[in-house]
N, C-alpha and C positions, 0 to 999 in steps of 0.2 A: 863297510870297512872305511871307505873314504869319508862317510858322514861322521863317524866317530872321531876320526883324526881332525876334521875341520872343527868339530865342537871342542875338542881338547885345546886346539890352538886359540880359539876365541876366549876360552876361560883363562888361559895363561896370559893373554894380552890384557884382559880385564884386571887380573890380579896385579899385573905390572903397573897399570895406571893407578891402582889404589895405593901401591907402595911408594909412588913418586910423591915427594914432599911438596912440590910446587903447586900453585893454584890452578884450578881448572876453570876455563871460561864457560859460562852458561848463557844460553840465549835469553834475550830480553823478554820479559813477560808480555803476553798479548795485551794490546791496548796502551803500552807505554809509548809507542810511536817513535818517530825520528826527531832529533833535535833540529828545529827550523831556524835557529839563529845563525848569523854570519859571524865567524870567528868567536865561537862561544868560550873557547879556552884561553883567549887572548894570546895565543901562541903565534898568530900571524904577524903581518907587518903593522906598522904604525905611521902616523903622519903628524906634521906640525899643524896645530889648530890656532895658535896665537904666538906672540913673540916668545913666550917662555913655556909654552905647553905643547905636549905631544899626546895624541890619543890613539888607541888601538883601532885598526881598520875594522869597519863594520859598525863601529860605535861612534856616537856624537856627544860632545860635551854640552852641558847647559848650566846656567846659574841665574839666580834671582838677584836683581838689583833695582832699588827703588828710585834711582836717580841721585841728584845732588843731595848730599847729607844722608844717604842711605847707610844703614848700619851693617848691611851685607856687602861683601866684597867678592871680586872675582878670584877664585882659587886657581891653583896650577894643577895641570894633569901631567902625570909622569908614568912612563912604562918602566916597571921593575924588571930588570934582566939579570939572569944568573951569570956571573963571570965564568970564564973558562976554568979558573981554579976552584970553582964551586962557591966562592965568595965567603963572607963572614956568616956567623950565626944570625946576625940581625937581618942580612939580605935573605938568607934561606927561610927565615920565619915569615917573610912577606910573600912567599910563593907556596900556594896550596899544592899545586901539581905542575909539572913541566918546568919550563925555564922563563916564563913571563907572567906578569900580572899587571894590573892597572891601579893607580891611586890618584886621588885629588886631595889637596891639603892647603891650609893657611897657617901662618904663624902670627900669633897675637891679633887675630881678626875673626870675625864671624863670617860664616858662609852658609848658603843654602844652595846646594849644587849636586850634580851627578852626571849620569849618562843616559842615553836613550837609543832605541833601534826600532825601526818600523819593519814589520815582517808580514809576508803573505801567508795566509792560513786557509784551510778549507772553509767554505762559507758557513758562518754561524756555528763554527765548531767550538767545543769546550777547550779552553787553553789553560795551561799551567806553566807559570814562569818561576824559576828558582835560580838563586845565585848565592855563592859563598862570600861572606864579608868578614873583615877584621877592622877594628877601630883602635886608633891611637889617640889618646886624649890625656895630656899631662901638662901641669903648670911648670914643671922643671924636669931635668933629666932623671929618669929612673931606669936602672939596668938590672936585668935578671938573666943569668946564664948567657951573657954576651948579647942580649936582646934589649933594645929600648922598649919599655912597656908603659902602659898607662899608670897614672899615679894611684897610690893607695887611698889617700884621703881627698886629694884635690883633683877632681874630675870636672871636665867642661860640660857634663850632661850631653854628651854627643850620642846621637842615635841615627840609625840607617833603616831604610825601607825599600821593598821592591813593589812595583805596581804595574798594572796593565790598563791601557786605554782601549776599551773594546771597539771604539769607532775607528781606530787606526789613524788618528790625526797626525799630520807630519809638520813639525815646527819649521819655521823659515830661517831661524837664526839661533844664537846661543843665549841671549838674554831673554828670560821668560820665567813663568811659573807653570808647572804642569797643569793641564786642564782639570776642571772640577770633576769630570766623570771618570777619572782614573780610579781603579779599584786597587787599594793599597793593602799590603800585608801588615802584620803587626810590627812594631818597632823592635829593633835590636839595640840595646843600650851599651855604652862603653863598659859598664860593670859586668855585662853578660859575656864579654869577649875576653875576660881575664880567667886564666886557668888557676886551679888551686895552688900551683907553685909560683904564681905571680906573673907568668909569661902571658903574652897575648895569644888567643886561639881563634880559629875560624869557626863561624856560625852560619848555618844555612837558613836563608829566608825563602818563603814560597807563597805564592798567591795564585788563585784560580778564578776564572770568570768565563763568560760565553761571548764569543765574538759577535759583533753586529754587522758583519759583512765578510769581506775576504781579506781584511788587513787588521792587525792590532799593532799597538806601539807599546813596547816594554820600557819601563823606567826604573832607575835606581836613584835614590835620594839620600844624601847625608847632610846633617846640619848640627851645629853646636849652640849651646845657650850661653857659654862663657868664652871669652876670647883669651884662651891660654896659649902657652908657648907652642905646643904641638896639637894640631887638630887635623886628623887625616882619616880617610876611608880607603881600604884596600879591597879589591874585588877579584874573583877568579872563578873559573868553571861555572858558567851560566848555562841554562837550559830552557828551551821553550818547546813544549809538547802539545800537540793538538789532537783531540779525539773527535772525529767527524760525527755529526748528529746522524743517528740511524734513520733510514727512510721508514722503518717500521712505525716510528712515532707519528709520521705523517699519515700512515694508513689508518690510524685509530679513528680520526674524525670521519672516515668514510663509512664506519659502521652504522651510521644512521640509516643505511639502506635496509636495515632490518624491517621485516614486513609487519611489525606491530601496528603500523598505520592502517593497513586494511582491517585489523581487528577492531578499529574504531567504527567500522561500518555498522555495528549494532545500533548506532544512532538512528538510522532509517527505520529499524525495527520498532523503535520506540514511538515513531510517528503514528503507527496504526492505533496505538493505545490512546493517542490524543484525538484521533479522528472520531472515535465513538463518542467522546465527550462533546464533539461538535454536533452530533446527530440530534440533540434537543432542538436544533433549528427547525427540523421538520414539524415540530409542534406548532409552528407558526401557520401550519396548513389550515387553521380555522378560517382562512380566506375563502374556502368554499362556502362559508356561511353567507357570503355576499350573493351567492346564487339565489338566495331567498327573494332577491329583487323581482323575479318574475311573479312572485305572489301578489305584487301590487297591481298587476294587470287585471286580475279578476275584479278589482274594485270598480273598474270602469264598465263592467258588464251591465250594471243596473240601468245604464242610459237607454238601452232599447225599450224601456217602459214608455218612451215618447210615443210609442205606437197608439197610445190612447188619445192622442191629440186629434186624430181624424174625426172623432165624434162630433165636434162642433160644426162640421160641414153639413149643410142641409141635404137631405136626400133628394135627388132629382125626381121630378114628376114626368113619367113617360107620356109622350104625346102620340097619338095615333095618326098615322098617315094613310088615309084610305086610298090614296092614289096608287100605292105600291103594295104588293102582297109579299110579305117576308117569306123566305124559304127556310123551312125548318131543317135543322141539322141534328142528327143524333150524336151520341157520345163518341161514336167511332168516326165522326166526320162525314157520314153519308147523308145525302139529302132525303128528307121525308117525302112521301107521296103528296103531290100537290092536290089535295082535295079540299083545300080551304081550311081555315083555322076557326075554331069556335071561340067563344069568349073566355073559356077556361084556359085554353092554350095561349091566347094572347096575353092574358094576365100573367101567366108563368114566365113567358119570355120577357115581359117587362121587368119582372123582379130580378131575373138572372142578369139582365143588362144593367140594371141599377147597381147590383152588388159588384159587378165587374168594374164599373166606373169608379165606385168608392174604393175598391181595393187598389185600382191603378193609381188613383190620386194619392192615397195614403203611402203607397210605395215610393212615388216621386218625392213626396215631402220628407219622408225619412231619409231617402238617399241624399237629398240636399243638405240636411242637418249633419249627416255623417261626413259629408265632403267638406263642410266648413269647419268641423271640429279639429283642433290642433292634434297632431300625432304625438303621443307620449311614448318615449323610448324607455326601455328598462334600464335601471341604474346599474 
């Protein structure tokens, strides 16, 4: 019962909201971020920056001057304020929103000038700078619906741009030219700020880049080609939004930890295929053919034929010694019975002794020859 009553009340409240004619605020979309500028709406205070100029707090004036004889001159900066009585149509047309805006202008002179602000941002973040501009360029007075407007045919070719210095350079004074590394938006020309009814209108310019650190410097520049009576730039409602770089992008390079590297190990498997091709080196084993060198040693064996040399020696003539009686010895080394030797026995002993002497002499001769012969080693 209580649940149905609560549901009925919620439905009634929703229907009531839908019936209300006023606007309903909606949360900013994700990623749009927070405006990082100081005094982006130019609604805050302002200060005097020169004898005749005042600039909104948070912003700094700059202008280009080439020195003596320069064709560019210092303009004046002025804060537009809505009067208590709401002011004229012309004053209200110079305010995009709120009660204040900022302008810089010259009369009958050329200028290249604007404003800048240095801002701290997340390191290396993507930054987007935008600002609303209005241009007044006229050779003479032109009024439409109580508003001074740019001329129809005679325009000073006035243009305005927004820029970002990603390095965050901070100028030291007012006289300068923005650095070359500023990233500029496209130009807005005086003809583009004229409404179809002839009045001047506001145009939004925008530029994006990536910071190269923790600071960026935003720039606004306006300049004219012809020195007409009225040459002015009005600015209001600026914005600088930073989108931090996601850490996920840094994790991408870590993916080289993929194990495909170990898959390259098949290279070692290829090496065995190469090693068999090296096996032909064992064919060099014909080196064992050098073992044939021992075959040269048999060639020296014929030298023992020198054994025929003993033939020249004369055979010794045995002499009988009657004073001693030789003792006969048998083959076993035993002495024979001493019964005396007959002539046949003595003759046999003489022959045996002679042969023994010849054999001994021949052996000594051959031994000396062999000892003197140089030793031949196998190759």
